[in-house]
N, C-alpha and C positions, 0 to 999 in steps of 0.2 A: 521546376528548376529556376533558381534565381538568375537574374539578368544583370550583366555588367556593361558599362560603357567606358571605353578608354578614350580620353581626349588628349591628344599629343600631336604636335606638328611634325615630329620626327617619325616618319612612316615605319622605318625599320624598328625603332624602339617600341612603337605602338603595337606592331605585329608580334614582336617577341613577348611583350607583356600580355597581349591577348592570348597567345598560345599557353603561357603559364596559367592564366586564369581559367582557360577552358579545361585544363587538367585538374581543376579543383571543383568540377561539377557545376560550372556556371556557363550560361550562354553569353556570348560576347559580341559587341559591336564596336567599331572604331570611328572616331571623328578627328579631323585634323585642323579644324578651325572652330571658332565660337559659333559661327552661323550653322555649320554642319552639326555641331553638338546640340544646338537648340532643335534642329530638325529631327535628329535621332531621338531626342527625349520625347518629342511630340509623337513620333511614330510608335515608340515602345518605351514606356516609363521604366528606367533602369532602377534596380534595387540598390546598386552601388555605382558611383561615378568616380573613376580614378582620373584626376584632373591636373593637367599641366598648367602652370601659371603663365608661361610665356608662349603666346599663340600669335599667328600672323595678323589677325584682325583685332587684337586686344589682349587683355589679361584674363586669365581664367577666373579671377576675382569678380569679373563682371557678371558671371552666372548667378552670383549671390544677390544681385540687384533685383532679380525676378524671383522672389521667394517661392511663388506658387509653382514655378517650373521644376524646382528640385525639392519641394516640400516633402515628397514621399521617397526621396533618395538619400542614401548615406554618401557623403562626399569625402573622399580621401585625396589629399594633395600629393602629387607625385611629380617632382621636378628636380632639375639639377641647377636651377637658377635662383631658387628662393633664398632669401635671407631668413634668419631666425625670426626677425620682426614681422616679415611678410607672412610667414607661416602662422605665427601667433595671431595676427590679424584675421586670417582666414578661419582659424580655430574659434576665435571669438564670434565670427559670423555664423558658425554652425558646422564647420568641417569636423568630421569625427576624428581624423588623424592626418599625419603627413609622412611621406616617405621621400628619401633623397635618392636620386639616380646615382649609379646604376642599381636597380632594385634586384635583390636576389630572391630565390624561391622561399627561403626561410622567412624573410621579412614579409613577403606577400602572404604566405600561409598564416602568419600571425594576424595580419589585418583581416583576412577573409574569415578566419576562425572566430573573430569577434563581431562579425557582421550581425547587425540587428536592424530591422526596419524601423525608421523613425516613428511610424504610426504605433508600433508596439511599445516603444519607450514612452510615447505621449500617453497612451492608454494606462500604462503602469503608473505614471506620475498622477494621472487623474484619480486612480484608485487610492493612491497614497494621500492625496488631498482630502478625499472623502473620509479616509481613516482618521486623519488629524481632527476633522470636525466631529467625528463620532467618539473617538477614544483619546485623542491628544497625542497619538503616536505617529512619528514619521521615520520609517526605517528603525534605527536603533535609538533615535532621539525621542524625548517626551517633552511636551509643553505646548500651550496654546497662546502664550504671550505674543503680542505683535512683533517683538524683536526676534522671537524664534520663528514666527511665520516668515519673516524676511530671510532667515537662514535657510529655511526649507525651500523657498523660491530660488535662492542662489544654488543650492545643491541640485535642484531639479534642472536648472539651466546648464550647469557645468558637468554633471555626472556623465552624460552621454557623449562628451567630447574627450579629446586627449589632452586638454589644457592642464598645465601645472597649477596646483592650488596651494595657496599660502594662508594658513589658518592662524589667527591671532586671538588671544584671550588669556585671562588669568589662569593660574594653576588650579586644577580641579574643576574647570568649567566644562570639560568634555571634548577637548580638541581631537583626541584619538577616536572618540565615538563618531564625530563628524567625518573624519577620514574613512572610517570603516563603512559608514553609510554611503559616502560617495563611491567607494569601491563596489559595494554590493548593488548599487544601482547603475553601474557602468557596464560597458561592453566587455570589461575584463573580469567580471564577477566570478567566472568559472576558474580563474587562475589565482595564485596565492596573493594574500594580503599580509605583508610583513611590516612590523613596526620596530624601530630602533630609537632608543632615547640617547641622543648624542652626548648628553651630560652624564650618562651613567656608565659609559665605556671609557676605559683608560685611554688617554691621548696617545699612548704608545701602541695601542692595539686597534684603535678605531679604523684606521685605513685598511688593515687586514680584515676586520669584521665587515666592512662595507664592500670592498673590492675583491677580497680573497687574497691568497698568497700561494706561491709555488713552494714545493719542498726545498728546504735548504736556503730559503731566501733570507732568513735571519735565525739567530740562536733559538732553538726550541721548535722551529718549523720542520717537524719530522715527516709531514705529509702535505699533499696539496689540500688547500682549503677553499671552498666556494664561499664567496661573500654574499651579502644581501642582494646585490644586483643580479647575481646569477640565480640565486634561489627564488627570487621574485619574478623570474622571466615570464613575460606575458601578463603579469599582474600589476600590483601597486606596491610601492615602497613608501612607507610613512616615516619621515625623518622629524622626530620630535626634538624640541629644544635645539633647533638648528644653530642658534647663536652660540652654543657651547662647542660647536665643531671647530677644531683648530684651523687657523687661517690657511695653512698650506694645503689642508684637505679641501677647504672651500674652493680653492683654485681647481682642483681635480674634479670636484663635483660640477663646477661650472662647465668644464670641458665635456663631461658626460652629457649634460643637458643640451649642449650646443651641437655635439657631433654624434651622439648616440653610441659612443664607443668608450671603452675603458680597458685598463690592463690590471691584472693581478700584481700584487707586490712581488718583485723579483722576476717579472716576465717582460718580454718585449713583444708579445703577441696581442694585438687588439682584439677585444671581444665585443659583440654587439649587445647593447642594453635595451631590450624591448620591454621597458618598464615605465609606468607612469609614476611620477614623483609628486607626493603631497608633503609639504613641510609645515612646521608649526613652531610658534614661539610664544612665551608669556611676556616677552618684552615688546616695546614699541619698536617696529623695524627701523624707523628713521633714527631713533635714539641709539639703537644697536649699531647702526652704521657710524653715527657720530662718535661713539665711544670705542670704535675699533673692534667690536664683537662680530660684525657681519660685513662682508665685502659689499660695496655698493653695487657692483655689476652682478653679483649673485642675487642680491635682493631684488633687483629689477627682473632678473630671469625667473626667479621663483614667484614673484608677485604678479603673475599674469592674471590670476583670478583670486583676489583676496576675499576671505570670509572672516568677519569679526564676530566672535562668539560673546554674547552678553554675560556678565557675572550674574550669579543667582539672585543677589540683592536687588537687581533691576527687574526681576520677574518673579517676585515673591508669590504671586497668584498661582504659579506653577508648582509651588512647594508641596501642597497636598497631593497633587497628581503624581509627582516624582516619588514622594514618600510611599504612596500606595503601591506604586510599581516596584520599588525596592522591597517592600514588605511582602508582596506576593512572591517575588523571587526567593526571598529568604525562607518563606513558609514552604515553598515547593522543595527547596533543598533540605530543610530540616524535617519535613514530613508533618508539620503542625502549623495551622493557620492562626494568625493573631491579627487583631485590628486596633487601630488608634482611636482613642476617645476624642470627643469633640474638643475638650480642653487641650489635649495633646496636639491636635491639628492646629488649633489657634496659636499655641506656643511656637510650633514649628514655623508658622507663617509670619510670626512677629520677629523671629531671630534674623540677624543680618547676614549670616553664613559667609564669614570671611574666607573659609576654605571651599566655598562654592558647592557644586553637586557632589564632589568627593566627600566633603565633610558631612553633608546631609545623609549620604548612603551609610557612612560609618556610624553616624548618630542613630539612625534607624536600626542598624544591626546591633549596636550596643543595647538599645532599649528593648529590642526583641529578646535578647539573652537575659536581661535583668528582670523582665516582666514575668511574674510567677504564673498568672493565669492567661486567659485568651485575650485580655484587654491590656493595651499599653497606655498607661496614663502619662502625665507630664513629668513625673518624678525624675526619670532618668534622661530627660531630654535637655539640651542646652537652653539656658534662660536668656532672654533679651537683655534683662537688667545686668546680668553678669558680663555680657559682651560690651554693654555700654560702660560698665565700670572699668573693664580692662582698657577700653579705648581712652577713657578719661585719664586713667592712671598713666598710660603710655604717653598721652599728650602732655600731661603735667610733668612727667619725668623728662620728656624731651625738651620742654620749655626750661626746666631747671638746668638742664645740661647745656642750654644755650643753642637749641636747635631753632633756627629761624629760616623761613623759606620766602625770601623776597620775590616779588614779581620778576619773572624772567629766569627763575631757577629751572634747570632742565629736569625732565622726568627722571633721568638716570641718577642725577645728583640727589633729587628728593628721595628716591628709593634708597640710595646708599645711606643717607642720613637717618631715615626712618628705621632701616634694618639695624644699624649700629646702635641707635638709641634704644630700640626694643631689646636688643641683646644685652645692653648694659643694665637696663631695668631688671631683667630676669637673671642677673648675675652670671651672664654667659652660659646659661642653660639653653643649649641649642634646640632641644626637642620642644620646649615650651615656646621659645621664640618663633620657631617655624609654625607651630600650631596657631599662635596668636595672629601671625601675619598671613596665615592662610596659604602658605607655600610648603612644598615638600622639603624634607630635611636635606635631600640631595641638592635642591636648588639653593638652599641657604648655604651649604658648604661651598657650592660653586661661586656664589656671590662673595663670600668671605675670602675665598682664594683669589678672586679677581681684585678685591680691595687691597690684597697683599700687605696685610699687617695691622693697619690702624683699628683699634677697638673702641675709639671714642669718636663721636661725630664732630665734624669741624665746627668751630665757634663762628 
């Protein structure tokens, strides 16, 4: 039977919590000071420590200064005094989660149901590291490049905590795959992982989709609807393209992150949000704040643990590994294995991949379909020279159109000018423009809507 230690200076609160924990098949001990907590830990190492931050002889944070003391214990903050910043600091130090008093049975059951011994998580990550060295795979991710090794280290560090993760990277670089891997390695892995693209949902419906609505709350609301926060209860909610979320809704999201509560549209009843949020954007967060696309306070609340995903052009050595992975999956699905020739692999590794991993996957699938035999040669694969020609043409056209980027031009402004110059070059053919720029058609439409009208880059 697992053992829990409750550290709380409020004797009545500690005893009540201990009684709730005992009903969940745990043995329980209580401590009311830091000194008593250290003594209890030495007497019997707890599997989980529910730790108050405000104690008579110091802060509960002081326990983290002696890492060996709680190295084999999962720590959950439980306090009525903690600010969000203090809780985040403790999560960064290694706390698995935090609860705000008064704690109810449902909240407690959620935490205890996710209990995993730190040693088990550490062993799991050690196995994953060995798998990377052998096959190049880490969870759902593939690659051996140093930049990806850094991403793996960050995932291993954050997955076992309740920290909010903010993933940045270009379109097609695999941000949702990172989020899925974080979830699958977390204590919430047995609960749902739900993903919503904030740029793909109508602004008039997105609040209802995320928070749900009550019957009759608006025209067409014929029944009660559970939003993503309810459906992801106990699990992870991935909010992709967070900068496309309307500002009014960003305020409500911030409130959920800070209070753990939300309301359905048309309701006055608060609901608990036992959900870990992972957000992502293909924009620079600071530029998004400067351009009014992302609230600054929300950015800081999301950006507790940032993960920056490298573009594929910066890890071309991983291309053959990724191509082989995609080809294996396609072969299993189609019931016929095919292989890439040496020339095909060389051509893949030389291409700059403006559409990143997504473009590579599509290219491999197209080549698989077009190849008559069991070998896939370079005939149906993108050519580096063609990419260079496109880039040169776009640059030339941009120069002819008067596109100049002096030192000090913001990233957002440079992006705007490049998109509009490329669109002009391709005679406003949006599909070709999106393909050349390596962004999704939806993202291109969002950008053009944001620019609100001009089709020519500024001189």
